[in-house]
C-alpha positions in Angstrom: 52.2 -9.6 -39.6 49.3 -11.9 -39.1 51.0 -14.6 -41.2 54.1 -14.2 -39.1 52.1 -14.6 -35.9 50.4 -17.7 -37.2 53.7 -19.3 -38.3 55.3 -18.6 -35.0 52.8 -20.8 -33.1 53.6 -24.5 -32.6 51.1 -26.9 -34.1 48.6 -28.1 -31.5 47.6 -31.8 -31.4 43.8 -31.9 -31.8 42.2 -35.0 -30.2 39.1 -36.5 -31.8 36.7 -35.3 -29.2 34.4 -32.6 -30.8 36.5 -32.6 -34.0 35.3 -32.8 -37.5 38.3 -33.6 -39.7 38.0 -32.5 -43.4 40.0 -34.2 -46.1 41.2 -32.8 -49.4 38.3 -31.8 -51.7 35.8 -31.9 -48.8 34.1 -29.1 -46.9 32.0 -28.8 -43.8 30.0 -25.9 -42.4 28.6 -25.5 -38.9 27.6 -22.9 -36.3 28.4 -22.1 -32.7 25.1 -23.8 -31.8 26.4 -27.2 -32.9 26.2 -29.5 -29.9 28.5 -32.2 -31.4 31.3 -30.4 -33.3 33.3 -27.5 -31.9 36.5 -27.8 -34.1 36.9 -28.1 -37.8 40.4 -29.0 -39.1 42.5 -30.3 -41.9 46.2 -31.0 -42.5 48.7 -32.7 -44.9 48.5 -29.6 -47.2 51.6 -29.1 -49.2 50.7 -27.2 -52.4 47.0 -27.3 -51.3 45.4 -24.4 -49.3 43.1 -24.7 -46.4 40.3 -22.1 -46.5 38.2 -21.0 -43.6 35.2 -18.8 -44.4 33.2 -17.3 -41.5 30.3 -15.0 -41.0 30.9 -12.8 -38.0 27.1 -12.3 -37.3 25.9 -15.9 -37.3 29.3 -17.5 -36.5 28.7 -19.9 -39.3 32.1 -21.4 -40.2 33.2 -23.4 -43.2 36.5 -25.2 -43.6 37.7 -26.7 -46.9 40.9 -28.1 -48.3 41.4 -26.9 -51.9 43.8 -28.5 -54.4 43.0 -26.3 -57.4 40.7 -28.8 -59.2 37.9 -26.4 -59.8 38.5 -23.4 -57.6 35.9 -21.0 -58.9 33.0 -23.5 -58.4 34.4 -24.5 -55.0 34.5 -20.9 -53.7 30.9 -20.3 -54.9 29.8 -23.5 -53.1 31.3 -22.6 -49.8 30.1 -18.9 -49.9 26.5 -20.2 -50.5 26.8 -22.7 -47.7 28.0 -20.1 -45.1 25.3 -17.6 -46.3 22.6 -20.2 -45.9 23.2 -20.1 -42.2 23.8 -16.4 -42.0 20.9 -14.6 -43.7 18.9 -14.4 -40.6 21.8 -12.8 -38.6 20.9 -9.3 -39.8 24.5 -8.1 -39.2 28.1 -9.2 -39.6 30.4 -9.7 -42.5 32.1 -12.6 -44.4 35.8 -13.1 -43.5 38.2 -15.5 -45.2 41.4 -17.1 -43.9 43.8 -18.7 -46.4 46.6 -20.9 -45.1 48.9 -23.3 -47.0 51.2 -23.8 -49.9 54.9 -22.9 -50.2 57.5 -21.9 -52.9 57.3 -25.2 -54.7 59.3 -25.9 -57.9 56.2 -26.1 -60.1 54.6 -23.0 -58.7 51.4 -24.9 -58.0 50.9 -23.1 -54.7 51.3 -19.6 -56.4 48.7 -20.7 -59.0 46.2 -21.8 -56.4 46.7 -18.6 -54.3 45.9 -16.6 -57.4 42.9 -18.7 -58.3 41.5 -18.4 -54.8 41.9 -14.6 -54.6 40.3 -14.2 -58.0 37.4 -16.6 -57.1 36.7 -14.7 -53.9 37.0 -11.4 -55.7 34.4 -12.5 -58.3 31.7 -13.1 -55.6 28.9 -10.6 -55.4 29.3 -10.4 -51.6 32.0 -8.4 -49.9 34.5 -10.8 -48.5 37.2 -9.6 -46.1 40.6 -11.2 -46.3 41.7 -11.5 -42.7 44.5 -14.2 -42.7 46.8 -14.6 -45.7 49.5 -17.2 -44.8 50.1 -18.8 -48.2 52.8 -19.7 -50.6 55.9 -17.4 -50.0 54.4 -16.3 -46.6 54.2 -20.0 -45.5 57.6 -21.1 -46.9 60.7 -22.2 -45.1 64.0 -23.4 -46.7 66.3 -26.1 -45.5 69.4 -27.1 -47.4 68.0 -25.5 -50.6 64.7 -27.4 -50.3 61.5 -25.6 -49.7 58.8 -26.7 -47.3 55.5 -25.3 -45.9 55.8 -24.0 -42.4 52.2 -24.9 -41.6 50.7 -28.1 -43.0 47.4 -28.0 -41.1 45.1 -25.7 -39.2 42.0 -26.0 -37.0 39.3 -23.5 -36.3 37.3 -23.3 -33.1 33.7 -22.8 -34.2 32.7 -21.3 -30.8 35.6 -18.8 -30.4 36.6 -18.3 -34.1 40.3 -19.0 -33.1 42.4 -20.4 -35.9 45.7 -22.2 -35.1 48.2 -24.6 -36.6 47.3 -28.2 -35.9 47.9 -31.9 -36.4 45.3 -34.6 -36.0 46.2 -38.1 -34.8 42.7 -39.3 -35.8 41.4 -38.4 -39.4 38.4 -40.7 -39.4 35.9 -42.1 -39.8 36.1 -43.9 -43.2 39.5 -42.4 -44.0 40.4 -44.8 -46.8 36.9 -44.5 -48.3 37.0 -40.7 -48.4 40.6 -40.8 -49.8 39.6 -43.2 -52.5 36.8 -40.8 -53.5 39.4 -38.0 -53.9 41.9 -40.2 -55.7 39.3 -41.2 -58.3 38.7 -37.5 -59.1 35.7 -36.5 -57.0 34.4 -32.9 -57.0 34.3 -30.8 -53.8 31.9 -32.6 -51.4 30.0 -31.4 -48.4 30.4 -34.1 -45.7 28.3 -32.7 -42.8 24.6 -32.3 -42.2 24.7 -29.4 -39.7 21.0 -29.5 -38.8 21.1 -33.2 -37.9 24.7 -33.0 -36.6 25.6 -36.0 -38.8 28.7 -36.8 -40.8 27.4 -38.2 -44.1 29.8 -40.2 -46.3 28.6 -41.1 -49.8 27.0 -42.8 -51.5 30.1 -42.6 -53.8 30.6 -44.1 -57.1 33.8 -44.7 -59.0 35.2 -47.0 -61.8 37.9 -49.5 -61.1 41.1 -47.6 -60.5 43.4 -48.0 -63.6 46.7 -49.9 -63.1 46.0 -50.3 -59.3 48.2 -53.5 -59.2 51.0 -51.7 -61.0 51.0 -48.8 -58.5 50.9 -51.2 -55.5 54.0 -53.0 -56.8 56.0 -49.7 -57.0 58.5 -48.8 -54.3 58.0 -45.8 -52.0 60.2 -43.5 -54.2 58.1 -44.2 -57.3 54.9 -43.5 -55.5 56.2 -40.3 -54.0 57.6 -39.1 -57.4 54.5 -39.9 -59.4 51.5 -39.4 -57.0 52.6 -36.2 -55.2 52.5 -32.6 -56.4 55.6 -31.9 -54.2 57.6 -35.1 -53.5 60.3 -33.4 -51.3 57.9 -31.7 -49.0 55.4 -34.4 -48.2 54.8 -35.5 -44.6 56.4 -38.8 -43.7 53.1 -40.8 -43.8 52.2 -39.8 -47.4 53.3 -43.0 -49.1 51.7 -45.3 -46.5 48.5 -43.3 -46.8 48.5 -43.6 -50.6 49.2 -47.4 -50.4 46.3 -47.8 -48.0 44.0 -45.9 -50.3 45.1 -47.9 -53.4 44.6 -51.1 -51.5 41.1 -50.0 -50.6 40.4 -49.2 -54.3 41.6 -52.6 -55.2 39.3 -54.2 -52.7 36.3 -52.1 -53.7 36.4 -51.7 -57.5 32.6 -51.2 -57.5 31.6 -49.3 -54.4 27.9 -49.4 -55.3 28.0 -53.2 -54.7 30.4 -53.5 -51.7 30.1 -50.2 -49.8 26.7 -48.7 -50.7 24.5 -51.6 -51.7 21.3 -49.8 -50.7 22.6 -46.5 -52.2 22.4 -44.8 -48.8 25.1 -42.7 -47.1 27.1 -44.0 -44.2 26.1 -41.8 -41.3 27.9 -41.0 -38.1 27.0 -39.1 -35.0 29.1 -38.0 -32.0 28.5 -40.2 -29.0 28.6 -39.2 -25.3 32.4 -39.3 -25.4 32.5 -36.9 -28.4 33.7 -39.6 -30.8 32.1 -40.6 -34.1 29.8 -43.6 -34.0 28.0 -45.1 -37.0 24.2 -44.8 -37.0 21.9 -47.0 -38.9 20.4 -45.1 -41.9 17.0 -46.8 -41.3 16.5 -44.8 -38.1 16.3 -41.5 -39.9 
């Protein structure tokens, strides 16, 4: 019933003000006391699942975008992160919301759903499944081709409302963060809640193999080879991958070109509620 209700809502366009956008294999945790971020969100999930974990006592909320790379470790990580803000609450329970995936040909969504349920079940804490809008419950069919109904969601940290969403602005450092994922990064926490700062890096990767070869391929080849579900991808998938590959070509050694002093790139929300880079020397 809850999945049906969520599916029936049109996706809301979330503007960048007060938003912290989370990419694949990233997570962020914050609380209702946060003066900078009021919405956590992520989209472009096809076989991936977006997970929201919240403690009802402290209001501490985590959003992550899982792709099945190391589900058990990722779930342990986000449970610890939410609990670190909730131990003083004295009351409340952990609630989880799972959204994403569809009936894809390779059954990757089903596999990830099972992995997530198992990983949450293995936790020593009681975790209550509140929203389950995944795989067959998030599937629609058009001319014998399956698609997800919901590609993205947002959670309002202050009110705990979860809703389908799209995000015109996915920054800052969108290409840099995507490059980190494409080179096989583990799940990464991108937000320092206490300082209300977005922290990107320092990241390290080796030169991407055959980057020139991939950049020479046509859209169809990129879609077929670099997507888990070529028929269901959003229209901007190929341009996003091209942009990320171009970035990897331009920065084969990020420790030299992007993080020469081995410090993270830091961002804070300005008066307008938008991310602005801050100099790391000021910390």
